[in-house]
N, C-alpha and C positions, 0 to 999 in steps of 0.2 A: 524915098525920093526918086525922081526920074533918073534913068540911066544917063541922060545928057547932063543933068546937074551933077551927078556923082563924078562923071568923067571929066567935067570941067573943074573939079576940085572945089565945088561949092561947099562951104562949111556948114555942117549940121549941128545945131545947138539944142540943148535940152535943159529944162529947169533942174537945178541941183537937187531939189527935194525928191525927184523921181527915184534917186538911188536909195531912198529910205521909204518908198511907198510900201505899205503892208499888203499882204496877199488878198485882203478884202477890197483894196483900192484906195483906202484913206492914207493920211499922212500924220506923223507925229507933229508936235508944235514946231513952228519955223525956227526956233532957237537951235534945234538940232542940226539944221543944214544951212544956217545963215539967214538972218531975219529978212534980208532982201530977196531970198530965193532966186539968186542970179543964175545965169546960164553956165553950163559946161559945154565944151566942144567935144563932139564924138569923132575920134580919129580912127579911121579904118585901118586894121592891120592888113598890109598888102598880101600877107601869106594866108589870110583867112577871109577871102572873098570867094563865094561859092555860088554857082548856078544851081538852083533848086531842081533836082531831077524829077520830083514828084508833082511839080506844078505844070498844069496844062498851058498856062501863060508864061512867057519868058519872065522869070523872077530870079533875083540874086539876093543873097544874105551876106552881109559884111559884119564880122565881129569887130567891135570897136573898143578903144580905150576911152575912158571918160577923163578928160583933162580940164584943168582950170584954164580960164581964158589967158592967164599969165604964162601957161605952158607946162607947168608941173602936173603930175598925176593927181587926181582927186583922192583925198584920203578916204572918201566914202566908197571908192570903187574896189570891189573884191578882186577884179583882174589886176588892178594896180597894186593891191596889197600883195598878191602872189608874185608879181614882177619884182617888188621890193625885197621879198624874202629871198628870191633867187639871186638878186644882186648882192645880198649880204653873204651868201655862200661864195659867190664869185670873188669877193674880197678876201676870202680865205684860200683861194685857189681850188675851190671845190665846186662840183656841179651835181645837184640831186638828179636821180633817175627814179621815175615813178611809173606805176601802172594802176589802173582802176579796174575793179570787178563790179559791174553794175547788174543788179537784179531788178526785174520788173514783172508785172502781171499783164496778161492779155485777156480782156473780158468782153462779154457782149455789151452793147449799149446799155447804159444805166440812166434811164430818164427820170426815175424817182429816187432821189438821194436818201430817202428814208428806208429803202429796201437794200439788202445786201447785194454786192457784186456777184455775178454769175459768169462762169466760163462760157465761151461761145459754143454753139452747136458744132459738133464734128461732122465728118463726112458720113458717119453712120447714123446721124440724127440724134446722137446723145451728147450730153455734156460730160466733160472729163470729171472724174470723181477723186483724183489725187493719186492714182496708181501708176503714174507715168514718169516718175522721177528718174532722170538719167537714161531714159529709154530712147533708142534710135528712131522709134516710130511714133514718138509722143506728139510731134507737131504736124502729123499728116493733115489734119483738118485745117491747119493754118499755113499749109505750104505756099499758097499764092501770096499770102502776106509776107512770109519770111523771104520768099524769092525776091520780092520787090525791096525789102529791107536790105538784103545783100547787094542788090544792084545799085541802090541809092548810096550805100556805104562806099562802094567802089567808085561811083561817080564823084563823091565828095572827098575821095582820098583818105577814107577812114580804114586803116588796116585792122583786121580782127584776128585774134588768136583763136579762141575757142568759143563756141556757142552751145548751150546745153539747156535741157529742161531741168529746172531746179525742183526742190522738194515740195513746194506749194502747188495748189491746184491752178493749172495754167500759168505757172510761174517759170520764167526763163532767166538766164544769165549770159552776159557777154564779158569776155576778158579782152580788154584792149592791150595792144602791144606796148611794152615799156618804152619810155623815152623822156624827153624834156618835160618838166612839170607843166609849163604853160601850154605846150602843145597838147598834152594829155587832158588838161582841163578844158581846152577848146574842143577837143574831140569828144569828150564826155558830154559837154553841153550840146554839141551838134547832134550827137547820137540820140539823146533824149528828145530833142526837137524833131528829128527825123522819125523816130518811132511813133510819136503822137500823130504826125501829119500823114504818114503812110497808113496807120491804123484807121484814120477817118475815111480814107479812100476805100478801105475794105470793109467798112461797116463795123469796125471794132473799136474798143476803147483800151488804150494802154495806160496803166496806172503805175506811177512811181512813188506812191505813198509808202511810208515805212511799214505799215501794218494794215493793209486793206481788208483782210479777212480774219475773223476770230478763229482760234484753234488751228491756225495755219502759220507756218514760218513767215516772218517778215522779209522785207527786201533791204539789202545792204548796199553800200558802195565801199567795199574794202579798198584800202590804199596801200600798195606795196611800195616801199621806199628803200633806196640804197644811195650811197654817195661815191663819186669817183673823183680822182684828181683831174682837174681841168686840162692839164697838159698831157698826161699819159693815158687817161681813161681807166686807170687802175682802181678797182673797188677798194676803198680805204677801210671797209668793214672787215677785211681779211688781211693778215700779214703774209710774208713770203712763204711761211710754212703752212699757210691755209688755216691758221687759227684766228679766232675773233680778236680784234684790236681794242685798245682803250677807247678809240673814237666810237666804235660800235657800242660799247657799254655806255658811254656818255650820251650818245644819241637816245638810247632807251631810257636812261635816267631823265633826260629832258622831257621825253614824252610822258613819263610817269608824273613828272612835276607839273605838267601842263594840262593833262587830260580832264581833270575835274573842272578846272577853270574854263576850259574850252568846250565843255560838253554841249553848251547851247549853240556852238558853231557847227558841231558834228551832228547834232540832233535838234534841228531848228523849229520843230512843230509839235503841237500837243500830241499828235498821233505818233511821233517818233518814239515816245516813251512806252507806247503799247508794245512796240517791238522789243524794247530793252527790258521791260518788266516780265515778258514771257520769252525767255532767251532763244530757244531753238538755235543754239550756236551763235547768238547775238549777245556777247558778254558785255555787261555794264560794269566793267572794272578796269583798273590800270595795272593788273598783274601781267607778267610776261612769261613766256614759255617757249620751249622748243616743240613746235608742231602740235600744240594743244589748242583746239578750237574753243575751249572754255575761257581762254585768256584774252583780254582785250588787245594785247600786243603779242602776236604770234610770230615765231621765227620759222618759216616754212623749211622743210627738208630740201637742201640744195647743195650744190658744189660751192666751194669757197668763193669762186668768182661771181656767183649769183647770190651771195649772202645778203639778206634784206630783212626789213622789219615790216610786218603787215599790221596796219591799224584797222581793227575790226569794228570800231565804234560807229563810224559814219553810216547813216542810212541812205537809201536811194533818193530820199527827199532832200539831201544836203546840197548846198551850192558847191559844185566841184572846185571852183577857184578858191573859195573860202576854206573848205575842208582841207584841201592840199596845202594851202598857205599855213593854216593853223598847225597841221601835223609837222610840216617841215620847220616852222618857226620854233616849235617846242623842242624838236631834235637839235636845232642849232643852239638854242639856249643851253641845253645840256652839254654840248661840246664846248661852248665858250666858257662855261662855269665848271667844267669837269665833274658833272654830277654822276654819282654812281647809282646804278639801279638796285632794287631789292634783289634777293636771290630768286632765280627762276623757279617756277612751280611746275609740277608734273602731276599727272593723274587727277583724281578728284581732290578738290581743295576747297577750303573756306576762305572767302575774301576778307582780308584784314580791313578794319574800318578806315585805315589810312589810304587804302587803294580802292575804296568804293567810290562810285560816282553819283551825281544827282540823278534822281529817278523820276522827276517831274520837270516840265518846262519852267514852272515857277521857281523851283529850287535851282535849276541851271542858270536862269537869268540872274537870280540873286547872287550866285557865285561869280558869274561873269562881271556883274556890276561892281563887285568888291575887289576884283582881281587887279592887283598892281602889275602882274606879269602881262596880262592882256593889254593893259594900257601902254606899257613899255614897248610891246611888240607891234601893236596895231594903232596906237594913238588914242587919246581921250575922245576925239571927235567921232571916230568910227565906233568905239565900244559904246559910248553913250547913245549914239544914234541907232545902233543896232538894237540895243536893249529897249529903247523907246518904241521902235517899230514892232518888235516882237511882243512887248507888253500890250500894245493895242490888239494884237491878234489873240493873245491869251484872254484879255478882257472880253473880246467878242465871243470867244468860245464859252465863257462863263455866263454870257447873256442868254444862252439857250439851255433849255431843259431837255435832257436826252431821253430816248425811249426807255432805257433801263430804269431811270428814276420814276417815270410814270408807271411802268409795269410793276416794279418791286416795292416802291415806297408809298404809292397812293393808298394802299389798303392798310397801312400801318396806323395804329391808334395814336 
């Protein structure tokens, strides 16, 4: 909308069904978002209005809440769902603290989607071949791109902790500083948008798919979580002697109880399961461990004041609002019901059937559809609408025949 209209406080409205629009552009039946498909009001968060530094024209972006015209938050809004989870913690005198680690690939333009992605040409005229993981010189050919990324992050007020080259070919990771869950979800969303826009200016393609390249590690969005007392700021996962508390155990127990039901929220696309079925430190399980990257729930080595739980299931393709909301909601469920986790695992281990997770989008959606826990925490309307939208996407995928099928199966008798 125009700057004048925005500054005058003109209300921007949007059809309710847009919140369930699938990634191909279509919509599930209207019964999932109200048969009238009435309007929602988009209410800008005054702390999240940003001048876009990469735009040559004066442009601004405002992150909005999707509210019913009667004033309450729409149950279909993932940002609204996260705000509700935070409010439930506040009612217990607790405040979650989270941080996200986002991985992504930087590729050359890919004009033919039937062809694999390729890394861009470096300053030496060659394409990276995967030998640059954690190297200080690995992004030299992309230095102009990353310089603008850093400058745009500063302009948008996005503080960064560490930036590094990851294990994949032309794969990178950013660690955002820990803080309020809503703020971190906003920052993760803004960062992904920033990456794609700046890449286009530099003739590059940034891809946040969970598994864009075969035989290469996928891209995650690990979520680090701790809880503090709202009044004192004390980490309630550690007691005065620095030992783990009952609340710490119950938080893990809740995550274990919810991860299988919520897998479709952490891994929302067909491609998400390519990452999980070929792990490369992307565990598809609800085991927990002290500093073992094969566990879906890892407790990083830290001082007692920084004790936290890392959820390693979400991919880079996950909705940050929804993934953080689901992870925190599961942890709170464990605290409220005093759920005890299984024993921690260490070293090489076999995943018990009770802690294995769905390994296809179809299985994950079926699990979510049947989940009473998901409906209790997020509401029937959200769960049913989400499943309907994702089922459309899955059906669209099955409407296509892949190159593998033509290559391998066509010659079969």
